[in-house]
C-alpha positions as CSV (number, residue, x, y, z in Angstrom):
1,M,-1.5,16.0,16.8
2,K,2.1,16.0,15.5
3,K,2.9,17.8,12.3
4,Y,5.6,16.2,10.2
5,P,7.8,18.3,7.9
6,A,7.2,17.7,4.3
7,I,11.0,17.6,3.6
8,K,13.8,16.6,5.9
9,F,17.4,17.5,5.2
10,K,20.2,15.2,6.3
11,D,23.8,15.1,5.1
12,G,23.0,17.4,2.2
13,K,20.2,15.2,1.0
14,K,16.4,15.6,0.9
15,Y,13.9,13.1,2.3
16,F,10.2,13.4,1.7
17,F,7.5,12.6,4.2
18,R,5.4,9.4,3.5
19,F,4.2,7.8,6.7
20,D,3.5,9.0,10.2
21,L,4.5,7.0,13.3
22,D,1.1,5.5,13.8
23,T,1.0,4.1,10.2
24,R,4.6,2.7,10.5
25,I,3.7,0.9,13.8
26,Q,0.6,-0.5,12.1
27,H,2.7,-1.8,9.2
28,I,5.3,-3.4,11.4
29,I,2.5,-5.2,13.4
30,L,0.8,-6.3,10.2
31,A,4.1,-7.6,8.8
32,A,4.9,-9.5,12.0
33,T,1.5,-11.1,12.2
34,V,1.5,-12.1,8.5
35,I,4.8,-13.9,8.8
36,I,3.8,-15.7,12.0
37,L,0.5,-16.8,10.5
38,V,2.2,-18.1,7.3
39,L,4.8,-20.0,9.3
40,T,2.2,-21.6,11.6
41,G,-0.5,-22.1,8.9
42,M,1.4,-23.4,5.9
43,P,2.6,-26.6,7.7
44,L,-1.0,-27.6,8.0
45,K,-1.9,-26.9,4.4
46,F,1.2,-28.8,3.2
47,S,1.2,-31.4,6.0
48,D,2.5,-34.1,3.6
49,S,5.7,-32.2,2.8
50,S,8.9,-33.2,4.4
51,W,9.6,-29.8,5.9
52,A,6.1,-29.3,7.5
53,P,6.6,-31.4,10.7
54,Y,9.9,-29.6,11.5
55,L,8.4,-26.1,11.1
56,Y,5.3,-27.0,13.1
57,S,7.4,-28.5,15.9
58,F,9.4,-25.2,16.0
59,F,6.2,-23.4,17.1
60,G,5.3,-26.0,19.7
61,G,3.6,-28.6,17.6
62,S,-0.1,-29.5,17.8
63,K,-0.4,-28.0,21.3
64,M,1.1,-24.5,20.8
65,A,1.1,-23.8,17.1
66,P,-2.7,-23.6,16.8
67,V,-2.9,-21.3,19.8
68,I,-0.2,-19.0,18.3
69,H,-1.9,-19.0,15.0
70,K,-5.4,-18.2,16.4
71,W,-4.3,-15.3,18.7
72,T,-2.0,-13.9,16.0
73,G,-5.0,-13.9,13.7
74,A,-7.0,-12.1,16.3
75,I,-4.4,-9.4,16.7
76,M,-4.4,-8.9,12.9
77,L,-8.2,-8.6,12.9
78,L,-8.1,-6.0,15.7
79,L,-5.4,-4.1,13.8
80,F,-7.6,-4.1,10.7
81,V,-10.5,-2.8,12.7
82,Y,-8.4,-0.1,14.3
83,H,-7.0,1.0,10.9
84,V,-10.5,1.2,9.4
85,V,-11.8,3.2,12.4
86,R,-8.8,5.6,12.2
87,V,-9.2,6.2,8.4
88,V,-12.9,6.7,8.6
89,G,-12.5,9.0,11.6
90,G,-9.9,11.0,9.7
91,I,-12.2,11.4,6.7
92,I,-15.1,12.5,8.8
93,T,-13.0,15.0,10.9
94,N,-10.9,16.4,8.0
95,H,-13.3,16.3,5.1
96,I,-16.9,15.7,6.0
97,M,-17.3,18.0,9.1
98,P,-15.8,21.0,7.4
99,L,-18.6,20.7,4.8
100,K,-21.2,20.6,7.5
101,R,-19.7,23.6,9.3
102,E,-19.8,25.6,6.1
103,G,-23.3,24.5,5.3
104,K,-22.2,22.7,2.1
105,M,-23.2,19.2,3.1
106,S,-24.8,17.3,0.3
107,I,-24.5,13.8,-1.2
108,G,-22.8,15.2,-4.3
109,R,-20.2,17.1,-2.3
110,V,-19.5,14.2,0.0
111,T,-19.1,11.9,-3.0
112,M,-16.7,14.3,-4.6
113,V,-14.6,14.4,-1.4
114,L,-14.5,10.6,-1.2
115,V,-13.6,10.0,-4.8
116,R,-10.7,12.5,-4.6
117,L,-9.1,10.9,-1.6
118,P,-5.5,10.1,-2.4
119,M,-5.9,6.3,-2.0
120,I,-9.0,6.0,-4.2
121,P,-8.1,4.6,-7.7
122,N,-8.8,7.2,-10.4
123,L,-8.4,7.9,-14.2
124,K,-4.8,8.8,-13.8
125,D,-4.0,5.4,-12.4
126,L,-5.5,3.8,-15.5
127,K,-3.5,6.2,-17.7
128,D,-0.3,5.3,-15.8
129,I,-0.9,1.6,-16.2
130,I,-1.3,2.1,-20.0
131,G,1.7,4.4,-20.0
132,L,3.8,1.9,-18.3
133,M,2.9,-0.8,-20.7
134,K,3.8,1.5,-23.6
135,Y,7.1,2.3,-21.9
136,L,8.0,-1.3,-21.3
137,L,7.0,-2.2,-24.9
138,Y,9.2,0.7,-26.3
139,F,6.3,2.6,-27.8
140,T,7.4,5.6,-25.8
141,N,10.6,6.6,-23.9
142,E,8.6,8.5,-21.2
143,H,8.0,6.7,-18.0
144,P,4.7,7.7,-16.3
145,H,5.1,10.4,-13.6
146,G,3.5,9.0,-10.4
147,D,1.6,11.1,-8.0
148,E,1.5,10.9,-4.2
149,W,0.3,7.3,-4.4
150,T,0.9,5.2,-7.5
151,W,-1.5,2.5,-8.8
152,K,0.8,-0.2,-7.5
153,E,0.6,1.3,-4.0
154,K,-3.1,1.6,-4.2
155,F,-3.4,-2.1,-5.3
156,D,-1.1,-3.1,-2.3
157,Y,-3.4,-1.1,0.0
158,W,-6.8,-2.4,-1.2
159,A,-5.9,-6.0,-1.8
160,P,-5.8,-6.9,1.9
161,F,-9.3,-5.6,2.4
162,W,-10.6,-8.5,0.4
163,G,-8.1,-10.9,1.9
164,M,-8.9,-9.8,5.5
165,F,-12.6,-10.3,4.8
166,V,-12.3,-13.8,3.5
167,I,-9.5,-15.0,5.9
168,G,-11.0,-13.2,8.9
169,I,-14.5,-14.5,8.6
170,T,-13.5,-18.1,7.7
171,G,-10.9,-18.1,10.5
172,L,-13.4,-17.1,13.1
173,I,-15.8,-19.8,11.9
174,I,-13.0,-22.4,12.0
175,W,-12.0,-21.2,15.5
176,N,-15.5,-21.6,16.8
177,K,-16.8,-24.6,14.8
178,V,-19.2,-25.8,17.5
179,L,-20.9,-22.4,17.8
180,A,-20.8,-21.8,14.1
181,T,-22.6,-25.1,13.3
182,Q,-25.5,-24.0,15.3
183,V,-26.4,-21.4,12.6
184,I,-24.7,-22.8,9.5
185,P,-24.5,-26.3,7.9
186,G,-21.6,-28.4,9.0
187,E,-20.5,-28.9,5.4
188,F,-19.8,-25.1,5.3
189,I,-16.9,-25.7,7.7
190,N,-15.1,-27.6,5.0
191,L,-15.6,-24.8,2.5
192,C,-14.3,-22.4,5.1
193,L,-11.1,-24.5,5.6
194,I,-10.5,-24.5,1.8
195,A,-11.2,-20.8,1.4
196,H,-9.1,-19.9,4.4
197,S,-6.0,-21.8,3.4
198,D,-6.2,-21.0,-0.3
199,E,-6.8,-17.3,0.3
200,A,-3.9,-17.3,2.8
201,L,-1.6,-18.9,0.3
202,L,-2.6,-16.4,-2.4
203,A,-2.0,-13.5,0.0
204,A,1.4,-14.9,1.0
205,L,2.5,-15.3,-2.6
206,F,1.3,-11.8,-3.4
207,L,3.1,-10.3,-0.4
208,F,6.4,-12.2,-0.7
209,I,6.7,-11.8,-4.5
210,W,4.9,-8.7,-5.7
211,H,5.0,-6.5,-2.6
212,W,8.4,-7.4,-1.3
213,Y,9.9,-7.0,-4.8
214,N,8.5,-3.5,-5.2
215,V,9.5,-2.2,-1.8
216,H,12.7,-4.2,-1.0
217,F,14.2,-6.2,-3.9
218,S,13.9,-3.9,-7.0
219,T,17.1,-2.4,-8.2
220,S,15.9,1.0,-6.9
221,V,15.9,0.0,-3.2
222,F,17.8,-3.3,-2.9
223,P,18.6,-4.7,-0.4
224,M,15.8,-3.1,1.6
225,G,13.6,-0.1,1.5
226,T,13.6,1.9,4.7
227,V,10.6,4.2,4.3
228,F,8.5,1.8,6.5
229,L,10.9,2.5,9.3
230,T,11.8,6.1,8.8
231,G,8.6,7.4,7.2
232,Y,10.6,9.4,4.7
233,L,11.6,8.6,1.1
234,P,14.9,9.7,-0.5
235,E,14.7,12.4,-3.2
236,E,15.9,10.0,-5.9
237,L,13.1,7.6,-5.3
238,M,10.6,10.5,-5.1
239,V,11.7,11.6,-8.5
240,E,11.5,8.1,-9.9
241,E,8.2,7.0,-8.4
242,H,6.2,10.1,-7.4
243,Y,7.4,12.8,-9.7
244,E,4.2,14.8,-9.8
245,H,3.9,14.9,-6.0
246,Y,7.6,15.6,-5.8
247,V,7.2,18.7,-8.0
248,R,4.2,19.8,-6.0
249,V,6.0,19.5,-2.6
250,M,9.1,21.2,-3.9
251,T,7.1,24.1,-5.3
252,R,5.1,24.4,-2.1
253,E,8.3,24.5,0.0
254,G,9.8,27.2,-2.2
255,L,12.5,25.0,-3.8
256,E,11.4,25.3,-7.4
257,S,15.0,26.0,-8.5
258,E,16.2,22.6,-7.1
259,I,13.6,20.5,-8.8
260,K,15.3,17.6,-10.6
261,P,14.2,16.3,-14.1
262,P,12.1,13.2,-14.3
263,H,13.5,9.7,-14.7
264,G,12.7,7.6,-17.7
265,G,13.1,10.3,-20.4
266,G,11.3,13.5,-21.3
267,N,8.3,14.1,-23.5
268,N,9.9,12.8,-26.7
269,P,7.8,10.1,-28.3
270,T,9.1,6.9,-29.8
271,I,7.5,4.5,-32.2
272,C,8.3,0.8,-31.4
273,G,11.5,1.9,-29.8
274,E,12.6,4.4,-32.4
275,P,13.1,8.0,-30.9
276,Q,11.4,10.7,-32.9
277,D,12.9,13.9,-31.5
278,V,15.5,13.6,-28.7
279,T,16.7,17.2,-28.9
280,S,13.7,18.9,-27.4
281,D,14.2,21.0,-24.3
282,T,10.7,20.4,-22.9
283,P,10.7,21.3,-19.2
284,P,9.7,18.7,-16.6
285,T,6.0,18.2,-15.9
286,T,4.7,20.3,-13.1
287,A,1.7,19.6,-10.9
288,P,-0.6,22.2,-9.3
289,A,0.7,23.4,-5.9
290,N,-2.7,24.1,-4.4
291,D,-4.4,20.7,-4.7
292,P,-6.3,20.4,-1.4
293,M,-6.3,16.6,-1.5
294,Q,-2.5,16.3,-1.4
295,Q,-0.8,17.2,1.9
296,G,3.0,17.4,2.2
297,G,2.8,17.1,6.0
298,V,0.2,14.8,7.6
299,N,-1.3,15.2,11.0
300,S,-1.4,12.1,13.3
């Protein structure tokens, strides 16, 4: 079980822990499988397009491309199962079993543990979405202060669960059509083909537009974010995207005097873009340093 430092120092700069090695490897495998599946699947969906035959031929045509597509999909499904098992195992080991050992096991306590997990959407996420809309529409000059995981990251995380369910089940049915038609009507295969390709197209558009923009092409990280490779996020991005967690980690590490002010303005309100009081010396928002659900270093 490796313990990662909450903050790394390099060339006079601070880098904050985000992902352990196991998570980074999972992400790289997932990214690779998604790209291969898109490149081998879209030529079939858009087979009447001029580019489709060339791309399909690149992957071996009708003999090899389907084989590559099917086994790449199998790898993705196995990765998904591994991820779910790992996450559930971590929750049981780190949160449920301690309750049992302490004799505090109950439905209510377990429910509270689950809803307070960092990746579970909560009321703060809703407030941050509303706050972002107000900020973008110039009703306030204060950008929401993100916590360890922002609402955008949670959306990125949970969206594939639905996609994996639809694409995975329909893909297995299409792969084993003869066996499947022994238990389901043959017409259902056509529905699976439509659902499989349409959900795959939706997932590809979401990933290549929404996700890639947020993590690679936005002005904050362009031309490429490196946290998926290094596991650490530069301090300036922590301040911009995860300010509450940044304050918490800096405080826990005894670096309160080095905490930087938040981006996107202070606590001075504006009305339709008009600043009301820009001279206030309101200190930056601080977050509790003893939140048991937020860990600066993560075991893997």
